[in-house]
C-alpha angles and dihedrals in degrees: 000000000000089000089050090053091050091050090051092051094050100045094041091070090061136058094235118140111251127209115199114201120188145114122283114283100025094115105258094153089052089051094049089049089049089054090050095047091050092049133085087253093063093111091059131069127299109205120188121195129183106212093196092060094058119085111242095243091053102044097087093053090042092056102033103024128230140248127244110278096011091128139356109299096019093126094163144005115293127198118216134222094271090060093043088055095048114147085003137072130289119201118201109193122191088020089171088065092063113106113258095239089056091049086062088056092045091052089053093052091050091052099042104025092228141084142174124248118241106273092012136108102199122095117236116209115213134186102208131153108216129211120182133192140190137171092209131097102258097218093049089047091053093047091049093052094247096116128031112237094226091051090051092056094045091051096044096067084126112012118194126194113214108208118228117246095252090066092053099081116195091008087083094065092040089055093046091052089048093053090048093048089054092052091047092050092049095047097033094240138132103217118158134194117256116242091249090053091056091051089051092048089053095046105038116098096225099215090182088051124205093346090054090049092050092050094045090050091051092048092050089046091054093049096044127090095193110331125052120230103200095169092065093051091051098048094047090055104030098047089064098040124062120200136227121220127169093338094313121115110213123202132187114244107264097039108152111251092235088055092046092050091050094051093046092052094046093045093048091048091052089045090058093044095249096311100150098184092054092044092052089048093049095047092044096239131117123263090242091055091050095052089047091053091047091048087051093049 
């Protein structure tokens, strides 16, 4: 983490494009914001966009804006995220979820510093510092066609690996205590962790990383009278939810076979970006069987 902080400090002083790579829940948006706050652009706007949350047919207008009358419902000119972030920082999370045809247009903007609004014909110049993030392996994303190779190299001017929580040692307990302190101050309470809870916090793998830790602490806080029982909150949640890490699907012992089969099928389908034929071939089942399973789920 000290190395990560040093990287943030060094790159923040520049306008270099940054690519954050790390698992879900590791705090990539917080790091992007930290880069912005430590930069010369800190007095300007920080705009965070989740590329996976914008429908494919709307993402161009969302990023670059549109002119009045450019499509049904466009009653007035609309400025996109790039213009809202002008002179500031634009954070594009889940960049590998952006449609490939939009990645071409994003690459052009990064190279030229200009774009054309949807329905317009006039180039708009922008001065934006871009920080992108993904929770995917970059080489795998390129091979599967989810990320253009030329865009990957353009984004990764300064790549930063964000470590998962399980690699951060004693940070885990410090973060848990910090989250509990925030809740105590907010609710005017003096709740504490049980000794067994601290042991669990240190030993659990935290597949959901910092986000999962914060949520578990909050659930335990809500249920506790004076002393938090974290183990109960983890087991209630984790026993029902498998995790995906570096292409591996992890289950807790005792997971019902029907649930395991469901998660394997859905995870494989997601891995192959919705390609049902390839999913069926990989799993060794017929395409008809796959469709039947998906209809059932």
